[in-house]
Structure formats: C-alpha cells, structure tokens
NUDO-420761 format. One record per residue (C-alpha): y, z, x. Coordinates in steps of 0.2 Angstrom, whole numbers, padded with zeros to 4 digits, always signed. Each point is the difference from the previous one (the first is absolute). Layout:
residues N
YZX;...
//
This chain:
residues 384
+0406+0544+0112;+0003-0003+0018;+0001+0014+0013;+0017-0004+0009;-0004+0014+0012;-0015-0010+0007;+0011-0016+0002;+0014+0009+0010;-0009+0001+0016;-0005-0019-0001;+0018-0004-0004;+0007+0010+0014;-0013-0008+0012;+0006-0017-0006;+0018+0004+0003;-0004+0008+0017;-0009-0016+0005;+0014-0011-0006;+0013+0011+0010;-0011-0001+0016;-0002-0018-0001;+0019-0002-0003;+0003+0011+0015;-0012-0009+0011;+0008-0017-0005;+0017+0007+0004;-0005+0007+0017;-0001-0016+0009;+0017-0005-0007;+0007+0016+0006;-0007-0002+0017;+0007-0018+0001;+0017+0007-0004;+0000+0014+0012;+0013-0003+0014;-0005-0005+0017;+0007+0013+0013;+0005-0007+0017;+0006+0010+0014;+0012-0006+0013;+0006+0007+0017;+0017-0009+0005;+0012+0003+0014;+0015+0000-0012;+0011+0009+0012;+0001+0001+0019;-0002-0014+0013;-0014-0010-0009;+0010-0001-0016;+0008-0016+0005;-0016-0010-0004;-0010+0013-0010;+0013+0000-0015;-0002-0019-0001;-0019+0002+0000;+0001+0014-0014;+0011-0011-0010;-0013-0014+0000;-0014+0011-0007;+0012+0008-0012;+0003-0018-0006;-0018-0002-0003;-0002+0016-0009;+0015-0006-0012;-0008-0017-0002;-0017+0008-0003;+0006+0013-0013;+0010-0014-0009;-0016-0009-0004;-0011+0016-0002;-0009-0005+0016;-0019+0000+0001;-0009+0005-0016;+0016+0007-0007;+0002+0013+0013;+0017+0003+0006;+0004+0007+0018;+0007+0017+0003;+0007+0000+0018;+0002+0016+0010;+0010-0004+0015;+0003+0013+0015;+0013-0002+0014;-0007+0004+0017;+0018+0000+0008;-0008-0012+0014;-0009+0015+0006;-0019-0002+0004;-0004+0018-0004;+0009-0001-0017;-0009-0016-0003;-0017+0008+0002;+0005+0015-0011;+0006-0012-0013;-0016-0010+0001;-0011+0016-0002;+0010+0005-0015;-0003-0016-0009;-0018-0003+0006;-0004+0018-0007;+0005-0005-0017;-0016-0007-0009;+0011-0011-0012;+0007-0010+0015;-0011-0016+0001;+0008-0008+0015;+0014+0004+0013;+0013-0012+0007;+0008+0002+0016;+0017-0006+0005;+0003+0007+0017;-0001-0003+0019;-0017-0006+0007;-0002+0014+0012;+0002+0012-0015;-0013-0010-0010;-0012+0002+0014;+0000+0019-0002;-0004-0002-0019;-0014-0013+0003;-0014+0013+0003;+0007+0011-0014;-0003-0014-0013;-0019+0002+0003;+0001+0019+0000;+0007+0000-0018;-0009-0016-0005;+0015-0008-0007;+0004-0019+0002;+0016-0002+0010;+0010-0016+0003;+0011-0001+0015;+0010-0014+0009;+0006+0001+0019;-0003-0010+0015;-0014+0010+0009;-0017-0008-0001;-0007+0017+0002;+0005+0004-0018;-0013-0013-0006;-0013-0002+0014;-0011+0009+0002;+0000+0002-0019;+0001+0018-0008;-0009-0001-0017;+0015+0005-0010;+0014-0007+0010;+0006-0018-0002;+0014-0008+0010;+0008-0015-0010;+0013-0009+0010;-0003-0010+0017;-0001+0008+0017;+0014+0000+0013;-0010-0013+0009;+0000-0012-0014;+0019+0002-0001;+0002-0001+0019;-0011-0015+0001;+0011-0010-0012;+0016+0004+0010;-0007-0004+0017;-0008-0016-0007;+0017-0005-0007;+0009+0004+0017;-0013-0011+0009;+0003-0014-0012;+0019+0001+0004;-0003-0001+0018;+0003+0018+0006;-0011+0005+0014;+0006+0017+0007;+0000+0015-0012;+0009+0017+0001;-0004+0013-0013;+0005+0018-0005;-0012+0010-0010;-0001+0018-0007;-0010+0013+0010;-0009+0005-0017;-0017-0006-0004;+0005-0014-0011;+0013-0006+0013;-0013+0000+0013;-0013-0009-0011;+0013-0013-0003;+0003-0002+0019;-0018-0002+0003;-0001-0013-0013;+0015-0009+0008;-0008+0001+0017;-0016-0008-0007;+0010-0014-0009;+0011-0004+0016;-0016-0001+0011;-0009-0011-0012;+0015-0012-0002;+0001-0001+0019;+0018+0008+0000;+0007+0013+0012;+0005+0017-0004;+0014+0004+0012;+0006+0016-0007;-0008+0014-0011;+0011+0015-0003;-0003+0015-0012;+0011+0011-0010;-0001+0016-0009;+0003+0000-0019;+0013+0014+0003;+0010-0010+0013;+0017-0006-0005;+0005-0009+0016;-0011-0014+0007;+0012-0008+0013;-0013+0004+0015;-0014-0009-0008;+0011-0014-0006;+0007-0002+0017;-0017-0002+0008;-0005-0013-0013;+0016-0010+0003;-0003+0001+0019;-0018-0008-0003;+0008-0015-0008;-0012-0003-0014;+0001-0015-0011;-0004+0011-0015;+0003+0018-0004;-0011+0010-0012;+0008+0015-0008;-0014+0010-0007;+0010+0015-0007;+0000+0007-0017;+0011+0012-0010;+0017+0004+0008;-0004-0006+0018;-0003-0018-0007;+0019-0002-0004;+0006+0009+0015;-0011-0010+0012;+0006-0016-0009;+0019+0004+0002;-0002+0007+0017;-0009-0016+0006;+0014-0010-0007;+0013+0011+0009;-0010-0003+0017;+0000-0018-0003;-0019-0003-0002;+0003-0017-0007;-0018-0006+0000;-0009-0002-0017;-0005+0017-0007;-0016+0004-0011;-0003+0015-0010;-0014+0009-0009;-0002-0001-0019;+0003+0019+0000;+0016-0002+0008;+0009-0013-0011;+0003+0012-0015;+0015+0002-0011;+0007+0014+0010;-0001-0011+0016;+0010-0014-0008;+0013+0013-0007;+0002+0008+0017;+0003-0017+0009;+0012-0007-0013;-0011-0010-0011;-0013-0014+0002;+0014-0012+0006;+0002+0011+0016;-0019-0003+0004;+0002-0019+0001;-0014-0007+0010;-0010+0016+0000;-0019-0004+0000;-0014+0010-0009;-0017-0002-0008;-0001+0005-0018;-0012+0001-0014;-0001-0016-0009;+0006+0008-0016;+0017+0003+0009;+0003-0018+0004;+0005-0012-0014;-0014-0012-0005;-0012+0007+0013;-0012+0010-0011;-0014-0008-0010;+0001-0005-0018;-0008+0017-0005;+0013+0009+0012;+0014-0009-0008;-0005+0006-0017;-0001+0018+0007;+0017-0002+0008;+0008-0005-0017;-0007+0016-0008;+0006+0010+0015;+0017-0006-0001;+0001+0003-0019;-0006+0018+0002;+0012+0003+0015;+0015-0009-0008;+0004-0009+0016;-0008-0011+0013;-0014+0009+0009;+0000+0003+0019;-0015+0002+0011;-0004+0018-0002;+0002-0002-0019;-0014-0012+0000;-0011+0012+0010;+0002+0014-0013;-0003-0012-0014;-0017-0005+0007;-0006+0018+0000;+0001-0001-0019;-0008-0017+0000;-0015+0005+0010;-0002+0016-0010;+0000-0009-0016;-0013-0012+0007;-0011+0015+0005;+0001+0008-0017;-0005-0016-0009;-0015-0001+0011;-0006+0018-0001;-0002+0015-0012;+0017+0007+0005;-0006+0015+0009;+0005+0004+0018;-0017-0006+0007;-0001-0015-0012;+0017-0006+0006;-0004+0003+0018;-0016-0010-0002;+0009-0014-0008;+0013-0001+0013;-0013-0002+0013;-0007-0015-0008;+0017-0009-0002;-0001-0018+0007;+0015-0011+0001;+0009+0009-0015;+0016-0010-0003;+0016+0009+0004;+0018-0004+0005;-0003+0001+0019;-0016-0009+0002;-0018+0004-0006;-0007+0018+0001;-0018+0003+0007;-0008+0016+0004;-0018+0004+0006;-0010+0015+0005;+0004-0004+0018;+0018-0004-0002;+0014+0007-0011;+0013-0012+0006;+0005-0009-0015;+0012-0014+0004;+0001-0011+0016;+0010-0013+0009;-0001-0012-0015;+0013+0011-0008;+0013-0001+0014;+0013-0013+0004;+0013-0002+0013;+0018+0000-0006;+0018-0002+0007;+0016+0006-0008;+0011-0014-0005;+0016+0001-0010;-0004+0018-0005;-0018-0004-0006;-0017+0000+0007;-0007-0018+0002;-0018-0005+0005;-0001-0003+0019;-0003-0019+0004;
//
C-alpha cells in the first residue's frame, strides 16, 4: 500500500514549480502591457498659450494614435500634463514634480525657448530624457546628456526667409524683434543671414512682450524705407504689430516667424484672407506637398487623430511621439536606455525632415525641414 503522505511533498513541489513557471511566463507579458507614463509641461494658459496649445494638441494626437494601435510592445501611454501658465518658475516646479516620479520615462515640453533653457540643466539632475522645441540653438548645443531639442533653430527659419527675400530682389531689410532671449537669437540669425546674402539691414527695432503700442518702432522702420519688413513677434504682439503696421501704411512686404503665425494670430486679424501676401518660413509639414513620402504618411495619421488638417505646431508635437517611439524600439525602455538610443538617432524620418542627434549636438532637425511660404487666397503656398 502506497504511503500518500510521502507523495504529498513531491506533489506540492511539482505544483509549486508549475505555478512559478506560469508566473515567470506571465511576467514579461505583464511588463509588456504596463503603460508608458509620459510627463508634459505645457503653457496652456498665459501669453505662450497661442502656440503651446497647438503643440500640445499635436502630441496628444500621437498619444491617441499610439493607444489605438497599442503602441510599442502593447504598451499604451498615460500622459500627465501640467500647465505652467507661461511662467518660468511654475514650469521648473512642474518639471521637478514630473521628474521626481520614477514611473515617468520621458518629459515633453511645449513652452517658450527661454523657459526651456531653465529646464535643460534639470534634466541631467533628474536623469530624465526631455524633448523640447524652440528656436534657441543653446537648447541643443552644447548638448546636455538628457535634453533633446527637436525642431530647427531660429537661424534655420530666418535663413529661409532672407533667402526668399533676396530671390525676390529685396535689398534693404527692416526688422522688429522681441527683447527676450528667443527674439534676440532670431535677430542674431537674421543679421547673419542678411550679411551672408549681401543685403543691408536699415532698421533693427526691439519690443517688450508686454508692449501693446508699437508706433514708435514702426515709425522708425517706415522712415528707413526698407524693401522688406520682418515682424519677429509672437503671442499677442504678433497680431498687434501686424495691424498697426497696416494702419501706419508700411506697405512693403512683411515676413513673420513661424511662432507668430498661429491660430490666434489669424483670428485676431480677421482670418487668413487678411494676411494676403504675408511671407514666412514654415516646417515642410505645414505646406502642402512639401514633406517627404514618410512625412506625408505621418501627416495623414496626424490629421486622422486630430480630426482636422494640422498646422505647424501640431506637427511639432506629433514628432515628440514619433521620436519617443523610435527611441523605445531601439532601447530597453528605461530612462537611461531611451536617452542612449536618442543620442544615436541618425536621419530618423519625421514630418519636418530627418532627425539626427549626437553626443556633441542635440539639435535634431535642420534647414532641410524648412520652406519659405507666402499667403495666397487664404492659404500658405510654397515660395517660388
């Protein structure tokens, strides 16, 4: 007669091994299904909200697209978005809060360049990959290990506008730019481009972002008789300067920054038709037919997720998701793994031109992703 008491430990052991094996097998599946937590600091209110909201809508569209197809390895995204109210101190505090959460794998920024500069060093302190846009070259060079600037610099955009102005035969340039760091970086880029093209800068005026009356600066520019006027304003001043320039009969062609020609700008001046003849330089993704084949495919997905045709800053936000997913596919998914992968990115296809990072430069895109445009019949068309 068998002693069942002697068999029980063996049976329990077999059952225990089977359960352990099942749990071990399930563990990778559970890990694969764990959501990816992404933090975002966005200027949803305040002066910078005019472009930051569009930025945010772009990466929210990518999150929607990602979650609909269960993203990378079945992981969906949980997005925690904090409003900095266009306040640099609030932005730093929001970043610290997100970076202190070990579950946050990467942080996306949609805020002014000068605010992003203040966060650049913090990304290394917290060792969290951070993706930003903005026109300041200083955001990506010299490189901070965990901070990556995705879109082209102010110099890239300025060069395209001045190149277009030269091809149209304009020789004398007047400009009005912001006193803030981003505005002065843009002014510096314009000066370089104007000198390189053998053109003459006849007026260079500066405004404060809190100004509401620009008659003094515009009158000086008008007196200098430029062939071409560059309005480098963003936020509320962009539309105010545009309208006041028309009132003062500055009839020469006007160029504007990509950060100035936002939805609120057009709403304030009476719609795109009121901007007939306005010149700018935009990311290729904002101009019909200008993006590459890969970019066109991304644009279709972006439009489907948005539910409407995208504008420039929507494409910027979408690219945050695109480069993040690329980094995850080429890493172990940890903060350090993702950082290391991004730094190896080489000509990664995106909407607004290829993205390349290196240990020495975290400037992702360049002048290849920028195109001059002119407003005709209420639509941006590629400058000839």
